[in-house]
C-alpha positions as CSV (number, residue, x, y, z in Angstrom):
1,X,119.6,102.9,86.4
2,X,119.6,105.9,88.1
3,X,119.2,106.1,91.7
4,X,115.4,107.2,91.4
5,X,114.7,103.6,90.1
6,X,115.9,101.9,93.1
7,X,113.2,99.5,94.2
8,X,110.7,100.3,96.3
9,X,111.0,97.0,98.3
10,X,114.1,94.7,100.2
11,X,117.6,95.6,100.5
12,X,120.5,97.3,97.8
13,X,124.0,97.5,98.8
14,X,126.4,100.0,98.1
15,X,130.7,99.8,98.0
16,X,131.6,101.9,100.3
17,X,135.3,102.6,100.9
18,X,134.8,105.6,102.6
19,X,136.4,108.1,100.1
20,X,134.6,110.9,98.6
21,X,132.6,109.0,95.5
22,X,131.2,106.5,97.5
23,X,130.1,108.2,100.5
24,X,128.2,110.8,97.9
25,X,127.1,107.5,96.6
26,X,126.0,106.1,99.9
27,X,124.3,109.1,100.8
28,X,122.3,110.1,97.7
29,X,121.0,106.0,98.1
30,X,120.0,106.4,101.5
31,X,118.4,109.5,101.1
32,X,116.3,108.4,98.3
33,X,115.4,105.2,100.2
34,X,114.2,107.1,103.2
35,X,111.8,109.0,100.5
36,X,110.1,106.0,98.8
37,X,110.1,103.6,102.4
38,X,110.7,100.0,102.8
39,X,114.2,100.2,101.4
40,X,117.5,99.2,103.8
41,X,120.9,100.0,102.4
42,X,124.0,98.1,103.2
43,X,127.0,100.0,103.2
44,X,129.8,97.2,102.3
45,X,132.9,98.1,103.5
46,X,136.4,95.9,102.5
47,X,139.4,95.6,104.7
48,X,142.6,95.1,102.6
49,X,144.9,95.8,105.0
50,X,147.3,97.5,102.9
51,X,147.0,100.7,104.1
52,X,148.4,101.3,107.8
53,X,145.0,103.8,107.9
54,X,142.7,100.7,107.2
55,X,141.4,100.4,110.9
56,X,140.7,104.0,110.5
57,X,139.1,104.0,107.7
58,X,137.0,101.4,109.1
59,X,136.2,103.3,112.2
60,X,135.5,106.6,110.1
61,X,132.7,104.1,108.0
62,X,131.3,102.8,111.6
63,X,131.1,106.4,113.0
64,X,129.1,107.8,109.6
65,X,126.7,104.9,109.2
66,X,125.5,105.3,112.9
67,X,125.4,109.1,112.6
68,X,123.4,108.9,109.5
69,X,121.3,106.1,111.2
70,X,120.7,108.2,114.0
71,X,118.8,110.7,111.5
72,X,117.0,108.1,110.0
73,X,118.7,107.4,106.7
74,X,118.0,103.7,106.5
75,X,121.7,102.6,105.9
76,X,123.9,99.6,108.0
77,X,127.1,99.1,107.7
78,X,128.5,95.6,106.9
79,X,132.8,94.9,107.0
80,X,134.7,92.2,105.9
81,X,138.8,92.0,106.2
82,X,140.3,90.2,102.9
83,X,144.1,89.0,102.3
84,X,145.5,90.2,98.9
85,X,147.8,87.7,97.3
86,X,150.6,89.3,96.1
87,X,152.2,86.2,94.9
88,X,149.3,85.3,92.1
89,X,150.8,87.1,88.6
90,X,149.2,90.1,88.7
91,X,149.7,93.1,90.4
92,X,148.5,94.9,94.1
93,X,146.3,96.9,92.0
94,X,144.6,94.1,90.5
95,X,144.9,91.7,93.1
96,X,143.1,94.2,95.7
97,X,140.4,94.3,93.3
98,X,139.3,90.6,93.0
99,X,139.5,90.6,96.4
100,X,137.3,93.6,97.0
101,X,134.6,92.0,94.4
102,X,134.6,88.8,96.2
103,X,134.5,90.4,99.4
104,X,131.9,92.5,97.7
105,X,130.1,89.9,96.1
106,X,129.9,87.3,99.6
107,X,128.7,90.2,102.0
108,X,125.3,91.2,99.9
109,X,124.4,87.3,98.9
110,X,125.2,87.0,103.1
111,X,122.8,90.3,103.5
112,X,119.9,89.4,101.1
113,X,121.0,91.7,98.5
114,X,120.9,91.4,94.8
115,X,121.9,95.2,93.2
116,X,125.3,96.5,94.4
117,X,126.2,100.1,93.6
118,X,129.5,101.6,92.6
119,X,130.1,104.8,92.6
120,X,132.3,105.0,89.6
121,X,132.0,108.2,87.2
122,X,132.9,109.4,84.2
123,X,136.2,110.3,84.6
124,X,136.8,106.9,86.1
125,X,135.6,105.5,82.5
126,X,137.6,107.5,80.5
127,X,141.1,106.4,82.5
128,X,140.1,102.5,82.4
129,X,139.9,102.6,78.6
130,X,143.4,104.6,78.5
131,X,145.2,102.4,80.9
132,X,143.7,99.3,78.9
133,X,144.8,100.6,75.8
134,X,148.4,101.2,76.9
135,X,148.2,97.7,78.1
136,X,147.6,96.8,74.2
137,X,143.7,95.2,75.5
138,X,141.7,93.6,73.3
139,X,137.6,94.2,73.0
140,X,136.6,93.1,76.1
141,X,139.5,95.6,77.9
142,X,138.7,98.5,75.7
143,X,135.2,98.4,76.6
144,X,136.1,99.3,80.1
145,X,133.3,99.2,83.1
146,X,129.2,98.4,82.2
147,X,127.0,100.6,83.4
148,X,125.0,97.6,84.4
149,X,126.0,94.0,83.9
150,X,124.5,90.7,85.9
151,X,127.4,88.8,87.1
152,X,127.3,85.4,89.7
153,X,123.9,85.9,90.4
154,X,124.1,88.8,91.3
155,X,123.1,92.6,89.5
156,X,125.9,95.4,89.3
157,X,125.2,98.9,88.7
158,X,127.1,102.4,88.4
159,X,124.5,105.3,88.2
160,X,127.0,107.5,88.0
161,X,128.8,105.9,84.9
162,X,127.9,108.7,82.9
163,X,128.3,111.9,85.2
164,X,131.2,113.9,85.5
165,X,133.7,114.1,88.6
166,X,133.0,117.8,89.2
167,X,129.0,116.6,90.0
168,X,130.1,114.6,92.7
169,X,132.5,116.9,94.5
170,X,129.5,119.9,94.3
171,X,127.2,117.0,96.0
172,X,129.7,116.2,98.9
173,X,130.3,120.3,98.8
174,X,126.6,120.8,99.4
175,X,125.9,118.3,102.0
176,X,128.8,118.6,103.9
177,X,129.9,114.9,103.6
178,X,133.1,113.4,105.5
179,X,135.4,110.9,103.5
180,X,138.5,109.7,103.5
181,X,141.6,110.2,101.3
182,X,143.4,107.4,100.2
183,X,147.2,107.9,100.7
184,X,148.0,105.8,98.1
185,X,145.7,108.0,95.2
186,X,149.4,110.1,95.6
187,X,151.9,107.0,94.8
188,X,152.9,106.9,91.2
189,X,154.0,103.3,91.5
190,X,150.4,102.5,90.3
191,X,149.5,103.0,87.0
192,X,146.4,104.7,87.9
193,X,147.7,107.2,89.8
194,X,150.7,108.0,87.0
195,X,148.1,108.5,84.9
196,X,145.6,111.0,87.3
197,X,148.4,112.8,88.2
198,X,151.6,113.2,85.1
199,X,149.0,112.4,82.2
200,X,145.7,113.7,82.4
201,X,146.2,117.9,83.2
202,X,147.9,117.7,79.6
203,X,145.9,115.5,77.9
204,X,143.2,117.2,79.4
205,X,144.3,120.7,78.2
206,X,144.9,120.2,74.6
207,X,142.1,117.7,74.2
208,X,139.2,118.7,76.0
209,X,136.5,116.5,75.7
210,X,138.8,113.9,76.1
211,X,137.3,112.6,79.2
212,X,133.5,112.5,76.8
213,X,135.3,110.9,73.8
214,X,137.1,108.4,75.6
215,X,133.7,107.1,77.7
216,X,131.6,107.0,74.6
217,X,134.2,105.0,72.7
218,X,133.5,102.1,75.5
219,X,129.8,102.6,74.8
220,X,130.9,101.8,71.0
221,X,132.7,98.8,72.1
222,X,130.3,97.5,74.7
223,X,127.8,97.6,72.0
224,X,130.3,94.7,70.1
225,X,131.6,92.6,72.9
226,X,128.6,90.5,73.2
227,X,129.2,89.3,69.5
228,X,132.4,88.7,70.0
229,X,132.5,86.8,73.2
230,X,129.9,84.5,72.1
231,X,132.7,83.7,69.0
232,X,135.2,83.3,71.8
233,X,133.2,80.9,74.0
234,X,132.2,78.5,70.7
235,X,136.1,78.6,69.6
236,X,136.8,76.8,73.1
237,X,133.7,74.7,73.0
238,X,135.3,73.4,69.7
239,X,138.3,72.9,71.9
240,X,138.0,71.6,74.5
241,X,139.3,68.0,75.2
242,X,136.7,65.6,76.1
243,X,136.5,61.6,77.2
244,X,135.6,58.8,75.4
245,X,131.3,60.1,76.4
246,X,132.2,63.1,75.2
247,X,132.0,65.3,78.7
248,X,134.7,67.8,78.7
249,X,138.2,66.1,80.5
250,X,138.8,69.2,82.8
251,X,139.9,72.6,82.0
252,X,142.6,71.4,79.0
253,X,142.6,72.8,76.0
254,X,143.8,70.9,72.6
255,X,146.5,72.6,71.6
256,X,147.5,70.9,68.9
257,X,143.9,71.8,67.0
258,X,144.2,75.6,68.8
259,X,147.5,75.8,66.7
260,X,145.7,75.4,63.4
261,X,143.5,78.4,63.8
262,X,144.1,82.0,62.7
263,X,146.4,84.2,65.0
264,X,143.9,86.7,65.8
265,X,141.4,83.4,66.7
266,X,144.4,81.5,68.9
267,X,145.0,84.7,70.9
268,X,141.1,85.6,71.3
269,X,139.9,81.8,72.3
270,X,143.1,81.2,74.2
271,X,141.9,84.9,76.2
272,X,138.6,83.5,77.3
273,X,139.8,80.1,78.2
274,X,141.7,81.0,80.8
275,X,139.7,83.4,82.1
276,X,137.1,80.8,82.6
277,X,139.4,79.0,84.9
278,X,141.7,81.4,86.0
279,X,139.6,84.1,87.2
280,X,141.7,87.6,85.6
281,X,143.1,87.8,82.1
282,X,146.2,87.5,80.3
283,X,148.1,90.5,79.5
284,X,148.3,91.3,75.7
285,X,152.0,90.5,76.4
286,X,151.2,87.2,77.3
287,X,148.7,86.0,74.9
288,X,151.0,86.9,71.5
289,X,153.7,85.0,73.2
290,X,151.6,81.9,73.6
291,X,150.1,82.6,70.1
292,X,153.0,82.7,68.4
293,X,155.1,80.3,70.9
294,X,152.9,77.3,71.6
295,X,152.3,75.7,68.1
296,X,156.3,75.2,67.7
297,X,156.5,73.5,71.1
298,X,153.2,71.5,69.7
299,X,154.4,70.6,66.5
300,X,157.9,69.1,68.1
301,X,156.0,67.5,70.7
302,X,158.1,69.2,73.4
303,X,156.3,69.9,76.7
304,X,156.4,73.2,78.5
305,X,155.9,75.0,81.6
306,X,154.9,78.8,82.2
307,X,154.8,79.3,86.3
308,X,154.4,83.2,85.9
309,X,150.7,82.5,84.6
310,X,150.1,79.4,85.7
311,X,150.1,77.1,82.6
312,X,151.3,73.8,80.8
313,X,151.9,72.1,77.7
314,X,151.7,68.5,77.9
315,X,151.2,65.7,75.3
316,X,149.6,68.6,72.9
317,X,147.1,70.0,75.7
318,X,147.1,72.8,77.2
319,X,146.5,72.6,80.8
320,X,146.3,74.5,84.1
321,X,149.6,74.1,85.8
322,X,149.3,73.7,90.2
323,X,152.3,72.9,91.5
324,X,153.0,68.9,91.9
325,X,150.0,68.4,91.2
326,X,150.9,68.0,87.2
327,X,152.0,64.9,87.1
328,X,148.1,64.0,88.6
329,X,146.3,66.0,86.1
330,X,148.1,64.6,83.1
331,X,147.2,60.6,84.3
332,X,143.5,62.5,84.7
333,X,143.5,63.5,81.6
334,X,145.5,60.2,80.1
335,X,142.2,58.5,81.2
336,X,140.6,60.6,79.1
337,X,142.4,60.4,76.0
338,X,142.6,56.8,76.5
339,X,138.9,55.7,76.3
340,X,138.7,54.0,80.1
341,X,135.6,52.8,81.0
342,X,132.7,55.1,82.2
343,X,132.5,54.7,86.1
344,X,136.3,53.3,86.3
345,X,139.0,55.1,88.7
346,X,141.8,57.2,87.4
347,X,144.9,56.2,88.5
348,X,144.7,59.5,90.6
349,X,141.5,58.0,92.3
350,X,142.4,55.9,95.5
351,X,140.2,54.5,98.4
352,X,141.8,53.9,101.5
353,X,141.1,53.8,105.5
354,X,142.5,56.2,108.0
355,X,142.7,54.3,111.2
356,X,144.8,56.4,113.4
357,X,147.0,59.9,113.5
358,X,149.8,59.9,111.2
359,X,151.4,60.5,107.4
360,X,149.3,58.5,105.1
361,X,151.0,58.1,101.9
362,X,149.2,58.9,98.5
363,X,152.0,57.5,96.3
364,X,150.2,58.4,92.9
365,X,149.8,61.7,94.4
366,X,153.0,62.4,95.5
367,X,152.9,63.2,98.8
368,X,150.6,62.6,102.2
369,X,147.9,63.3,104.1
370,X,148.9,63.9,107.8
371,X,146.9,63.6,110.4
372,X,146.9,65.2,113.8
373,X,144.5,65.3,116.8
374,X,143.0,68.5,117.5
375,X,141.3,70.1,120.2
376,X,138.8,72.3,117.5
377,X,138.3,72.4,113.8
378,X,139.3,68.9,112.7
379,X,136.6,65.8,111.8
380,X,135.5,63.0,113.8
381,X,137.3,59.7,113.0
382,X,134.5,58.2,112.1
383,X,134.3,60.1,108.9
384,X,137.5,58.9,107.8
385,X,137.2,55.1,108.4
386,X,136.5,55.0,104.0
387,X,137.7,57.8,102.2
388,X,139.0,58.2,98.9
389,X,141.4,61.1,96.9
390,X,140.6,62.1,93.9
391,X,141.3,65.1,91.5
392,X,138.7,68.1,91.0
393,X,136.4,67.2,88.1
394,X,134.7,70.4,88.0
395,X,131.3,71.7,89.9
396,X,132.4,70.6,93.6
397,X,131.0,73.3,96.2
398,X,133.1,74.3,99.8
399,X,131.9,75.6,102.9
400,X,134.4,78.0,104.2
401,X,133.0,78.5,107.7
402,X,130.0,77.9,109.5
403,X,126.8,79.9,108.2
404,X,128.8,80.3,105.2
405,X,127.4,79.9,101.7
406,X,129.1,76.8,99.5
407,X,130.7,78.3,96.6
408,X,132.9,76.3,93.9
409,X,136.4,75.8,94.3
410,X,137.7,78.7,92.4
411,X,136.1,81.4,93.9
412,X,136.9,79.7,97.0
413,X,140.3,79.9,95.9
414,X,140.4,83.5,94.9
415,X,138.3,85.0,98.1
416,X,141.3,83.0,99.9
417,X,144.1,84.4,98.3
418,X,145.8,80.9,97.3
419,X,148.4,80.5,94.8
420,X,147.9,78.2,92.2
421,X,150.8,75.8,93.8
422,X,149.0,75.1,97.3
423,X,146.0,74.2,94.8
424,X,147.4,71.1,94.3
425,X,147.0,67.3,95.8
426,X,143.9,65.6,95.9
427,X,140.4,66.0,97.2
428,X,139.6,63.9,100.2
429,X,135.6,62.4,100.1
430,X,133.8,60.8,102.7
431,X,131.1,58.6,100.2
432,X,129.4,61.9,98.4
433,X,130.6,64.3,101.6
434,X,133.7,66.7,100.5
435,X,136.0,66.6,103.9
436,X,139.3,68.2,102.9
437,X,140.1,70.4,99.7
438,X,144.5,71.4,99.8
439,X,145.0,74.9,100.2
440,X,141.6,75.5,101.5
441,X,141.0,72.9,104.3
442,X,138.1,71.1,106.4
443,X,135.1,72.0,104.6
444,X,132.9,73.4,107.2
445,X,130.1,70.8,107.1
446,X,132.5,68.1,107.8
447,X,133.6,69.8,111.2
448,X,133.6,67.9,114.1
449,X,131.5,68.8,117.1
450,X,132.9,70.7,120.3
451,X,134.6,68.2,123.2
452,X,134.7,64.9,120.9
453,X,137.7,63.5,119.2
454,X,139.0,64.6,116.2
455,X,141.4,64.7,114.0
456,X,143.4,67.8,111.4
457,X,143.8,67.5,107.8
458,X,146.8,68.4,106.1
459,X,148.2,67.7,102.6
460,X,151.7,67.6,102.5
461,X,153.7,67.5,98.6
462,X,157.2,65.9,98.4
463,X,159.8,67.7,98.2
464,X,161.5,67.6,94.7
């Protein structure tokens, strides 16, 4: 898709860091929108807080967009501050990128835009292919960045992915565009910067067509990626642990059957399954280690935990490891495997009544629900008269704040930067209403009105 192919009416969003590339893309998009008429351009700026200059970058973005709007360009700035989780088993670059994409998607949806433009160019694509190869990536990684993809109900388009960086630099110079320089781009602690500053000049000297050739290789891998993904999805579907009614019993993977696959099938299915619930990919080294290590553990009927990646092996099933919630997850699995009747409560489900503030012990969950009087941000006591605690079943929706859209728990955990060990504990329900989620707090739809008596909720696991 080119900028000239933009829709004629509605809104289009541009990821705008205020750097050179995104500044050029935002300006070009806004100019094309003015020519076509009837199209509003949303500049989406994410404030990570990782740099001491982040506030200045936001101020620059506000100034640029305001000036362009005065010049008649149909552009409006939206910004979102995010916190980057640095303890989620991934590096700063990966964690920041994940938080950025969640924020971009949230802002676009809230503003009514279903198309987001990204300013990556051909050099970015070539660098991504090299970095993925150096990390031992599989097909998905070597496919690098797609030019046009639909994900989570949004269309993500990189219109300049096949254009050289020099063309963007020329555009910026021609129009005299002001942009910011990210000081972290010179920090060689980051892999992409080491590649860009120390390796790429020599590579380009030895192989002048390196950028074009590597980008073309990504295109070839993308041609076969859908077939590989379908194959992996089929493997995972066959290995998912199921209850007596045939429904999936949570995210558990049957490690006994998985261990019987070939090495390649184990690695591919494990990568696909892990990414489906974790939201980020296992490294090639972890995939190789688990593919070799787990079959022996399964044969010896030994449990195991890998806290660094949030994974556990329990009774022949691979499960997400969520800190204190491992025992609770195991009991849910036991109920499914042992064939309890449909509709019967699992060992971790329990009904109770909260009549006063204090600690309410939930023994099977190894912790207490702490209830305290609060001035704001709590729930009405009447909502807690008949509640029950239950584990995650999949499909739950949580609203993080008034006016914000409900989203899946996984996405809310990722957006809030909640580490795996803080996601354990029971979900608290009042009838069909999800009231409280450990790590996220109280669902905004259950918040009490201002001025009334209200109680705050906190999950406190046993210290063991």
